[in-house]
PDB file as gemmi writes it, atoms N, CA and C in Angstrom:
CRYST1    1.000    1.000    1.000  90.00  90.00  90.00 P 1                      
ATOM      1  N   UNK A   1      -2.142  35.230 -25.232  1.00  0.00           N  
ATOM      2  CA  UNK A   1      -1.286  34.917 -24.097  1.00  0.00           C  
ATOM      3  C   UNK A   1      -0.707  34.150 -24.725  1.00  0.00           C  
ATOM      4  N   UNK A   2       0.686  34.125 -23.833  1.00  0.00           N  
ATOM      5  CA  UNK A   2       1.704  33.025 -24.019  1.00  0.00           C  
ATOM      6  C   UNK A   2       1.809  31.781 -22.008  1.00  0.00           C  
ATOM      7  N   UNK A   3       1.575  30.941 -22.868  1.00  0.00           N  
ATOM      8  CA  UNK A   3       1.757  29.783 -21.609  1.00  0.00           C  
ATOM      9  C   UNK A   3       2.328  29.690 -21.328  1.00  0.00           C  
ATOM     10  N   UNK A   4       2.261  29.783 -20.084  1.00  0.00           N  
ATOM     11  CA  UNK A   4       3.354  29.692 -18.633  1.00  0.00           C  
ATOM     12  C   UNK A   4       4.745  28.211 -18.595  1.00  0.00           C  
ATOM     13  N   UNK A   5       6.049  28.428 -19.673  1.00  0.00           N  
ATOM     14  CA  UNK A   5       6.254  26.761 -19.105  1.00  0.00           C  
ATOM     15  C   UNK A   5       6.208  26.529 -17.985  1.00  0.00           C  
ATOM     16  N   UNK A   6       6.147  25.376 -17.044  1.00  0.00           N  
ATOM     17  CA  UNK A   6       6.775  25.251 -15.607  1.00  0.00           C  
ATOM     18  C   UNK A   6       7.772  23.870 -15.673  1.00  0.00           C  
ATOM     19  N   UNK A   7       8.575  24.308 -15.014  1.00  0.00           N  
ATOM     20  CA  UNK A   7       9.954  23.949 -14.571  1.00  0.00           C  
ATOM     21  C   UNK A   7       9.071  22.177 -13.158  1.00  0.00           C  
ATOM     22  N   UNK A   8       9.575  21.099 -13.947  1.00  0.00           N  
ATOM     23  CA  UNK A   8       9.533  20.107 -13.143  1.00  0.00           C  
ATOM     24  C   UNK A   8      11.148  20.204 -12.190  1.00  0.00           C  
ATOM     25  N   UNK A   9      10.268  19.562 -10.666  1.00  0.00           N  
ATOM     26  CA  UNK A   9      11.125  20.204  -9.583  1.00  0.00           C  
ATOM     27  C   UNK A   9      12.316  19.262  -9.919  1.00  0.00           C  
ATOM     28  N   UNK A  10      13.488  18.264  -8.713  1.00  0.00           N  
ATOM     29  CA  UNK A  10      14.082  17.634  -8.994  1.00  0.00           C  
ATOM     30  C   UNK A  10      14.105  16.254  -8.173  1.00  0.00           C  
ATOM     31  N   UNK A  11      13.993  15.523  -9.088  1.00  0.00           N  
ATOM     32  CA  UNK A  11      12.808  14.442  -8.031  1.00  0.00           C  
ATOM     33  C   UNK A  11      13.695  13.772  -7.497  1.00  0.00           C  
ATOM     34  N   UNK A  12      15.355  13.768  -7.706  1.00  0.00           N  
ATOM     35  CA  UNK A  12      15.964  12.991  -7.163  1.00  0.00           C  
ATOM     36  C   UNK A  12      16.457  13.525  -5.967  1.00  0.00           C  
ATOM     37  N   UNK A  13      16.285  14.690  -5.433  1.00  0.00           N  
ATOM     38  CA  UNK A  13      16.690  14.537  -4.173  1.00  0.00           C  
ATOM     39  C   UNK A  13      14.604  15.038  -3.164  1.00  0.00           C  
ATOM     40  N   UNK A  14      14.412  13.901  -3.837  1.00  0.00           N  
ATOM     41  CA  UNK A  14      12.787  14.442  -2.764  1.00  0.00           C  
ATOM     42  C   UNK A  14      12.691  13.009  -2.683  1.00  0.00           C  
ATOM     43  N   UNK A  15      11.914  12.226  -2.111  1.00  0.00           N  
ATOM     44  CA  UNK A  15      11.271  11.393  -1.356  1.00  0.00           C  
ATOM     45  C   UNK A  15       9.892  11.218  -2.392  1.00  0.00           C  
ATOM     46  N   UNK A  16       9.732   9.870  -1.782  1.00  0.00           N  
ATOM     47  CA  UNK A  16       8.565   9.289  -2.627  1.00  0.00           C  
ATOM     48  C   UNK A  16       7.223   9.896  -1.855  1.00  0.00           C  
ATOM     49  N   UNK A  17       7.175   9.864  -1.042  1.00  0.00           N  
ATOM     50  CA  UNK A  17       6.116  10.733  -0.494  1.00  0.00           C  
ATOM     51  C   UNK A  17       5.884  11.843  -1.427  1.00  0.00           C  
ATOM     52  N   UNK A  18       7.152  12.865  -1.282  1.00  0.00           N  
ATOM     53  CA  UNK A  18       7.575  14.523  -1.921  1.00  0.00           C  
ATOM     54  C   UNK A  18       7.081  14.421  -3.258  1.00  0.00           C  
ATOM     55  N   UNK A  19       7.292  13.225  -4.115  1.00  0.00           N  
ATOM     56  CA  UNK A  19       6.971  13.432  -4.797  1.00  0.00           C  
ATOM     57  C   UNK A  19       5.500  12.029  -5.388  1.00  0.00           C  
ATOM     58  N   UNK A  20       4.959  12.200  -4.826  1.00  0.00           N  
ATOM     59  CA  UNK A  20       3.552  11.985  -5.197  1.00  0.00           C  
ATOM     60  C   UNK A  20       2.443  12.782  -4.568  1.00  0.00           C  
ATOM     61  N   UNK A  21       3.274  13.626  -3.976  1.00  0.00           N  
ATOM     62  CA  UNK A  21       2.352  14.388  -2.996  1.00  0.00           C  
ATOM     63  C   UNK A  21       2.282  15.415  -4.594  1.00  0.00           C  
ATOM     64  N   UNK A  22       3.174  15.666  -4.878  1.00  0.00           N  
ATOM     65  CA  UNK A  22       3.862  16.830  -6.694  1.00  0.00           C  
ATOM     66  C   UNK A  22       2.794  16.451  -7.281  1.00  0.00           C  
ATOM     67  N   UNK A  23       2.479  14.863  -7.758  1.00  0.00           N  
ATOM     68  CA  UNK A  23       1.922  14.419  -8.467  1.00  0.00           C  
ATOM     69  C   UNK A  23       0.447  14.571  -8.334  1.00  0.00           C  
ATOM     70  N   UNK A  24       0.175  14.726  -7.455  1.00  0.00           N  
ATOM     71  CA  UNK A  24      -1.039  14.461  -6.136  1.00  0.00           C  
ATOM     72  C   UNK A  24      -1.994  16.205  -6.887  1.00  0.00           C  
ATOM     73  N   UNK A  25      -1.474  16.541  -6.836  1.00  0.00           N  
ATOM     74  CA  UNK A  25      -1.355  18.507  -7.464  1.00  0.00           C  
ATOM     75  C   UNK A  25      -0.478  19.237  -8.125  1.00  0.00           C  
ATOM     76  N   UNK A  26      -0.325  17.825  -9.692  1.00  0.00           N  
ATOM     77  CA  UNK A  26      -0.260  19.006 -10.483  1.00  0.00           C  
ATOM     78  C   UNK A  26      -0.410  17.719 -11.747  1.00  0.00           C  
ATOM     79  N   UNK A  27      -0.556  18.765 -12.752  1.00  0.00           N  
ATOM     80  CA  UNK A  27      -1.133  17.863 -13.753  1.00  0.00           C  
ATOM     81  C   UNK A  27       0.121  17.737 -14.304  1.00  0.00           C  
ATOM     82  N   UNK A  28       0.408  16.287 -15.142  1.00  0.00           N  
ATOM     83  CA  UNK A  28       1.267  16.132 -15.877  1.00  0.00           C  
ATOM     84  C   UNK A  28       1.427  16.988 -16.941  1.00  0.00           C  
ATOM     85  N   UNK A  29       0.326  17.024 -17.933  1.00  0.00           N  
ATOM     86  CA  UNK A  29       0.365  17.624 -19.030  1.00  0.00           C  
ATOM     87  C   UNK A  29       0.938  19.481 -18.842  1.00  0.00           C  
ATOM     88  N   UNK A  30       1.195  19.920 -18.012  1.00  0.00           N  
ATOM     89  CA  UNK A  30       1.523  21.206 -17.643  1.00  0.00           C  
ATOM     90  C   UNK A  30       2.741  21.278 -18.066  1.00  0.00           C  
ATOM     91  N   UNK A  31       3.400  19.800 -18.027  1.00  0.00           N  
ATOM     92  CA  UNK A  31       5.158  19.747 -18.153  1.00  0.00           C  
ATOM     93  C   UNK A  31       5.369  18.874 -18.886  1.00  0.00           C  
ATOM     94  N   UNK A  32       5.277  18.905 -20.324  1.00  0.00           N  
ATOM     95  CA  UNK A  32       4.942  18.805 -21.601  1.00  0.00           C  
ATOM     96  C   UNK A  32       6.245  19.060 -22.345  1.00  0.00           C  
ATOM     97  N   UNK A  33       6.642  19.950 -21.682  1.00  0.00           N  
ATOM     98  CA  UNK A  33       8.025  20.811 -22.651  1.00  0.00           C  
ATOM     99  C   UNK A  33       9.119  20.130 -22.484  1.00  0.00           C  
ATOM    100  N   UNK A  34       9.101  19.491 -20.958  1.00  0.00           N  
ATOM    101  CA  UNK A  34      10.233  18.690 -20.004  1.00  0.00           C  
ATOM    102  C   UNK A  34       9.966  17.132 -20.128  1.00  0.00           C  
ATOM    103  N   UNK A  35       9.249  16.623 -20.718  1.00  0.00           N  
ATOM    104  CA  UNK A  35       9.295  15.383 -20.838  1.00  0.00           C  
ATOM    105  C   UNK A  35       9.201  14.931 -22.138  1.00  0.00           C  
ATOM    106  N   UNK A  36       9.231  13.484 -22.509  1.00  0.00           N  
ATOM    107  CA  UNK A  36       9.819  12.816 -23.287  1.00  0.00           C  
ATOM    108  C   UNK A  36       9.157  11.345 -24.102  1.00  0.00           C  
ATOM    109  N   UNK A  37       8.544  10.756 -24.611  1.00  0.00           N  
ATOM    110  CA  UNK A  37       8.480   9.284 -25.126  1.00  0.00           C  
ATOM    111  C   UNK A  37       9.316   8.968 -24.747  1.00  0.00           C  
ATOM    112  N   UNK A  38       9.070   7.479 -23.978  1.00  0.00           N  
ATOM    113  CA  UNK A  38       9.272   6.373 -23.769  1.00  0.00           C  
ATOM    114  C   UNK A  38       8.818   4.905 -23.713  1.00  0.00           C  
ATOM    115  N   UNK A  39       8.968   3.824 -24.281  1.00  0.00           N  
ATOM    116  CA  UNK A  39       8.261   2.087 -24.469  1.00  0.00           C  
ATOM    117  C   UNK A  39       8.502   1.534 -23.013  1.00  0.00           C  
ATOM    118  N   UNK A  40       7.269   1.531 -22.712  1.00  0.00           N  
ATOM    119  CA  UNK A  40       7.200   0.649 -21.715  1.00  0.00           C  
ATOM    120  C   UNK A  40       6.588  -1.139 -21.901  1.00  0.00           C  
ATOM    121  N   UNK A  41       7.180  -1.979 -21.608  1.00  0.00           N  
ATOM    122  CA  UNK A  41       7.097  -3.272 -21.941  1.00  0.00           C  
ATOM    123  C   UNK A  41       6.438  -3.890 -20.351  1.00  0.00           C  
ATOM    124  N   UNK A  42       5.102  -4.451 -21.024  1.00  0.00           N  
ATOM    125  CA  UNK A  42       4.672  -5.094 -19.239  1.00  0.00           C  
ATOM    126  C   UNK A  42       4.163  -6.679 -19.577  1.00  0.00           C  
ATOM    127  N   UNK A  43       4.860  -7.478 -18.679  1.00  0.00           N  
ATOM    128  CA  UNK A  43       4.906  -8.765 -18.363  1.00  0.00           C  
ATOM    129  C   UNK A  43       3.791  -9.823 -18.105  1.00  0.00           C  
ATOM    130  N   UNK A  44       2.403  -9.654 -18.863  1.00  0.00           N  
ATOM    131  CA  UNK A  44       1.432  -9.541 -18.418  1.00  0.00           C  
ATOM    132  C   UNK A  44       1.265 -11.182 -17.690  1.00  0.00           C  
ATOM    133  N   UNK A  45       2.414 -12.053 -18.467  1.00  0.00           N  
ATOM    134  CA  UNK A  45       1.845 -13.184 -18.040  1.00  0.00           C  
ATOM    135  C   UNK A  45       3.696 -14.261 -17.247  1.00  0.00           C  
ATOM    136  N   UNK A  46       3.411 -13.702 -16.824  1.00  0.00           N  
ATOM    137  CA  UNK A  46       4.381 -13.971 -15.298  1.00  0.00           C  
ATOM    138  C   UNK A  46       4.483 -15.597 -15.040  1.00  0.00           C  
ATOM    139  N   UNK A  47       5.260 -16.284 -15.172  1.00  0.00           N  
ATOM    140  CA  UNK A  47       5.586 -17.512 -14.198  1.00  0.00           C  
ATOM    141  C   UNK A  47       5.107 -17.840 -13.163  1.00  0.00           C  
ATOM    142  N   UNK A  48       3.956 -18.093 -12.725  1.00  0.00           N  
ATOM    143  CA  UNK A  48       3.988 -18.180 -11.049  1.00  0.00           C  
ATOM    144  C   UNK A  48       3.639 -19.553 -11.502  1.00  0.00           C  
ATOM    145  N   UNK A  49       4.841 -20.265 -10.333  1.00  0.00           N  
ATOM    146  CA  UNK A  49       4.771 -22.356 -10.225  1.00  0.00           C  
ATOM    147  C   UNK A  49       4.818 -22.446  -9.201  1.00  0.00           C  
ATOM    148  N   UNK A  50       4.626 -21.348  -7.769  1.00  0.00           N  
ATOM    149  CA  UNK A  50       4.101 -22.195  -6.738  1.00  0.00           C  
ATOM    150  C   UNK A  50       2.983 -20.591  -5.933  1.00  0.00           C  
ATOM    151  N   UNK A  51       2.741 -21.579  -5.671  1.00  0.00           N  
ATOM    152  CA  UNK A  51       1.753 -20.469  -4.359  1.00  0.00           C  
ATOM    153  C   UNK A  51       1.187 -20.664  -3.293  1.00  0.00           C  
ATOM    154  N   UNK A  52       1.393 -20.260  -2.221  1.00  0.00           N  
ATOM    155  CA  UNK A  52       0.875 -20.253  -0.992  1.00  0.00           C  
ATOM    156  C   UNK A  52      -0.562 -19.994   0.086  1.00  0.00           C  
ATOM    157  N   UNK A  53      -0.693 -20.197   0.575  1.00  0.00           N  
ATOM    158  CA  UNK A  53      -2.298 -19.913   0.723  1.00  0.00           C  
ATOM    159  C   UNK A  53      -1.592 -19.806   2.670  1.00  0.00           C  
ATOM    160  N   UNK A  54      -2.025 -18.968   3.423  1.00  0.00           N  
ATOM    161  CA  UNK A  54      -1.794 -18.133   4.370  1.00  0.00           C  
ATOM    162  C   UNK A  54      -2.830 -17.847   5.257  1.00  0.00           C  
ATOM    163  N   UNK A  55      -2.991 -18.713   6.500  1.00  0.00           N  
ATOM    164  CA  UNK A  55      -3.959 -18.101   6.971  1.00  0.00           C  
ATOM    165  C   UNK A  55      -3.746 -17.100   8.155  1.00  0.00           C  
ATOM    166  N   UNK A  56      -4.200 -15.763   8.274  1.00  0.00           N  
ATOM    167  CA  UNK A  56      -4.442 -14.718   8.989  1.00  0.00           C  
ATOM    168  C   UNK A  56      -5.756 -14.352  10.082  1.00  0.00           C  
ATOM    169  N   UNK A  57      -5.383 -13.906  11.410  1.00  0.00           N  
ATOM    170  CA  UNK A  57      -6.711 -13.570  12.005  1.00  0.00           C  
ATOM    171  C   UNK A  57      -7.039 -12.105  10.807  1.00  0.00           C  
ATOM    172  N   UNK A  58      -8.489 -11.516  11.458  1.00  0.00           N  
ATOM    173  CA  UNK A  58      -9.299 -10.845  10.088  1.00  0.00           C  
ATOM    174  C   UNK A  58      -8.222  -9.474  11.329  1.00  0.00           C  
ATOM    175  N   UNK A  59      -8.033  -9.062  12.071  1.00  0.00           N  
ATOM    176  CA  UNK A  59      -7.750  -7.654  11.909  1.00  0.00           C  
ATOM    177  C   UNK A  59      -6.077  -7.739  11.885  1.00  0.00           C  
ATOM    178  N   UNK A  60      -5.452  -8.694  11.514  1.00  0.00           N  
ATOM    179  CA  UNK A  60      -4.060  -8.788  10.877  1.00  0.00           C  
ATOM    180  C   UNK A  60      -3.868  -8.182   9.585  1.00  0.00           C  
ATOM    181  N   UNK A  61      -4.971  -9.716   8.884  1.00  0.00           N  
ATOM    182  CA  UNK A  61      -6.026  -8.925   7.094  1.00  0.00           C  
ATOM    183  C   UNK A  61      -6.392  -7.879   7.415  1.00  0.00           C  
ATOM    184  N   UNK A  62      -6.843  -7.634   7.567  1.00  0.00           N  
ATOM    185  CA  UNK A  62      -7.384  -5.976   7.541  1.00  0.00           C  
ATOM    186  C   UNK A  62      -6.236  -4.811   7.790  1.00  0.00           C  
ATOM    187  N   UNK A  63      -5.233  -5.325   8.988  1.00  0.00           N  
ATOM    188  CA  UNK A  63      -4.242  -3.951   8.728  1.00  0.00           C  
ATOM    189  C   UNK A  63      -3.598  -3.853   7.687  1.00  0.00           C  
ATOM    190  N   UNK A  64      -3.057  -5.122   7.431  1.00  0.00           N  
ATOM    191  CA  UNK A  64      -2.368  -5.822   6.121  1.00  0.00           C  
ATOM    192  C   UNK A  64      -3.062  -4.818   4.969  1.00  0.00           C  
ATOM    193  N   UNK A  65      -4.449  -5.025   4.462  1.00  0.00           N  
ATOM    194  CA  UNK A  65      -5.308  -4.469   3.429  1.00  0.00           C  
ATOM    195  C   UNK A  65      -4.965  -2.827   3.952  1.00  0.00           C  
ATOM    196  N   UNK A  66      -4.915  -1.910   4.852  1.00  0.00           N  
ATOM    197  CA  UNK A  66      -4.792  -0.496   4.868  1.00  0.00           C  
ATOM    198  C   UNK A  66      -3.460  -0.987   4.249  1.00  0.00           C  
ATOM    199  N   UNK A  67      -2.387  -1.059   4.835  1.00  0.00           N  
ATOM    200  CA  UNK A  67      -1.081  -0.525   4.546  1.00  0.00           C  
ATOM    201  C   UNK A  67      -0.482  -0.720   3.422  1.00  0.00           C  
ATOM    202  N   UNK A  68      -1.450  -2.290   2.280  1.00  0.00           N  
ATOM    203  CA  UNK A  68      -1.191  -2.396   1.368  1.00  0.00           C  
ATOM    204  C   UNK A  68      -1.773  -1.045   0.509  1.00  0.00           C  
ATOM    205  N   UNK A  69      -3.130  -0.479   1.255  1.00  0.00           N  
ATOM    206  CA  UNK A  69      -3.659   0.279   0.003  1.00  0.00           C  
ATOM    207  C   UNK A  69      -2.724   1.131   0.431  1.00  0.00           C  
ATOM    208  N   UNK A  70      -2.243   1.630   1.391  1.00  0.00           N  
ATOM    209  CA  UNK A  70      -2.077   3.257   1.511  1.00  0.00           C  
ATOM    210  C   UNK A  70      -0.602   3.169   0.359  1.00  0.00           C  
ATOM    211  N   UNK A  71       0.141   2.174   0.685  1.00  0.00           N  
ATOM    212  CA  UNK A  71       1.033   1.858  -0.667  1.00  0.00           C  
ATOM    213  C   UNK A  71       0.548   1.511  -2.374  1.00  0.00           C  
ATOM    214  N   UNK A  72      -0.871   1.869  -2.114  1.00  0.00           N  
ATOM    215  CA  UNK A  72      -1.485   1.896  -3.853  1.00  0.00           C  
ATOM    216  C   UNK A  72      -0.686  -0.040  -4.361  1.00  0.00           C  
ATOM    217  N   UNK A  73      -0.977  -0.902  -2.830  1.00  0.00           N  
ATOM    218  CA  UNK A  73      -0.570  -2.403  -3.462  1.00  0.00           C  
ATOM    219  C   UNK A  73      -1.617  -2.958  -2.956  1.00  0.00           C  
ATOM    220  N   UNK A  74      -1.603  -4.199  -3.816  1.00  0.00           N  
ATOM    221  CA  UNK A  74      -2.556  -4.860  -3.198  1.00  0.00           C  
ATOM    222  C   UNK A  74      -2.011  -5.896  -2.283  1.00  0.00           C  
ATOM    223  N   UNK A  75      -3.180  -6.710  -1.329  1.00  0.00           N  
ATOM    224  CA  UNK A  75      -2.423  -7.426  -0.603  1.00  0.00           C  
ATOM    225  C   UNK A  75      -1.239  -8.650  -0.199  1.00  0.00           C  
ATOM    226  N   UNK A  76      -1.426  -8.683  -2.185  1.00  0.00           N  
ATOM    227  CA  UNK A  76      -0.418  -9.891  -2.015  1.00  0.00           C  
ATOM    228  C   UNK A  76       0.681  -9.585  -2.519  1.00  0.00           C  
ATOM    229  N   UNK A  77       0.670  -8.703  -3.090  1.00  0.00           N  
ATOM    230  CA  UNK A  77       2.699  -7.453  -3.722  1.00  0.00           C  
ATOM    231  C   UNK A  77       2.773  -7.895  -2.150  1.00  0.00           C  
ATOM    232  N   UNK A  78       2.369  -7.073  -1.467  1.00  0.00           N  
ATOM    233  CA  UNK A  78       2.668  -6.400   0.153  1.00  0.00           C  
ATOM    234  C   UNK A  78       3.065  -7.198   0.624  1.00  0.00           C  
ATOM    235  N   UNK A  79       2.787  -8.249   1.262  1.00  0.00           N  
ATOM    236  CA  UNK A  79       2.909  -9.852   2.032  1.00  0.00           C  
ATOM    237  C   UNK A  79       4.013  -9.892   0.988  1.00  0.00           C  
ATOM    238  N   UNK A  80       4.598 -10.695  -0.499  1.00  0.00           N  
ATOM    239  CA  UNK A  80       5.219 -11.023  -0.991  1.00  0.00           C  
ATOM    240  C   UNK A  80       6.486 -10.170  -0.949  1.00  0.00           C  
ATOM    241  N   UNK A  81       5.969  -8.929  -0.816  1.00  0.00           N  
ATOM    242  CA  UNK A  81       7.054  -7.760  -0.959  1.00  0.00           C  
ATOM    243  C   UNK A  81       8.335  -8.058   0.360  1.00  0.00           C  
ATOM    244  N   UNK A  82       7.214  -8.287   1.524  1.00  0.00           N  
ATOM    245  CA  UNK A  82       7.714  -8.425   3.348  1.00  0.00           C  
ATOM    246  C   UNK A  82       8.209 -10.145   3.690  1.00  0.00           C  
ATOM    247  N   UNK A  83       7.973 -10.434   3.241  1.00  0.00           N  
ATOM    248  CA  UNK A  83       8.708 -11.786   2.893  1.00  0.00           C  
ATOM    249  C   UNK A  83       9.888 -12.212   2.252  1.00  0.00           C  
ATOM    250  N   UNK A  84       9.334 -11.340   1.190  1.00  0.00           N  
ATOM    251  CA  UNK A  84      11.182 -11.203   0.323  1.00  0.00           C  
ATOM    252  C   UNK A  84      12.346 -10.448   1.600  1.00  0.00           C  
ATOM    253  N   UNK A  85      11.792  -9.490   1.867  1.00  0.00           N  
ATOM    254  CA  UNK A  85      12.855  -8.590   2.737  1.00  0.00           C  
ATOM    255  C   UNK A  85      12.925  -9.189   3.743  1.00  0.00           C  
ATOM    256  N   UNK A  86      12.525 -10.115   3.907  1.00  0.00           N  
ATOM    257  CA  UNK A  86      12.419 -11.039   6.187  1.00  0.00           C  
ATOM    258  C   UNK A  86      13.430 -11.929   5.272  1.00  0.00           C  
ATOM    259  N   UNK A  87      13.311 -12.405   4.208  1.00  0.00           N  
ATOM    260  CA  UNK A  87      14.497 -13.912   3.724  1.00  0.00           C  
ATOM    261  C   UNK A  87      15.550 -13.071   3.499  1.00  0.00           C  
ATOM    262  N   UNK A  88      15.852 -12.241   3.052  1.00  0.00           N  
ATOM    263  CA  UNK A  88      17.136 -11.809   2.143  1.00  0.00           C  
ATOM    264  C   UNK A  88      17.453 -10.770   3.519  1.00  0.00           C  
ATOM    265  N   UNK A  89      16.770 -10.955   4.200  1.00  0.00           N  
ATOM    266  CA  UNK A  89      17.837 -10.730   6.086  1.00  0.00           C  
ATOM    267  C   UNK A  89      18.658 -11.549   6.775  1.00  0.00           C  
ATOM    268  N   UNK A  90      17.603 -13.136   6.609  1.00  0.00           N  
ATOM    269  CA  UNK A  90      17.636 -14.200   7.845  1.00  0.00           C  
ATOM    270  C   UNK A  90      18.909 -14.401   7.078  1.00  0.00           C  
TER     271      UNK A  90                                                      
END                                                                             
């Protein structure tokens, strides 16, 4: 029996949520005929020159954690992203 060749959708026409739902319900090994190997570089030793301690109320921290989890991020990353977005508009 010949294995069915699956065709990947056009991800450029999809939202990030749609792409995430696609990969949540599909297996990448079913699309090996359409993928190629790439080199990935991880910068694990990013220089961190400053830190900031920010105190917030418990309910705010819990909301931030919930949003961060829903986006697949940790709380610090989400808070840093939001701070940078706000500062770029200032």
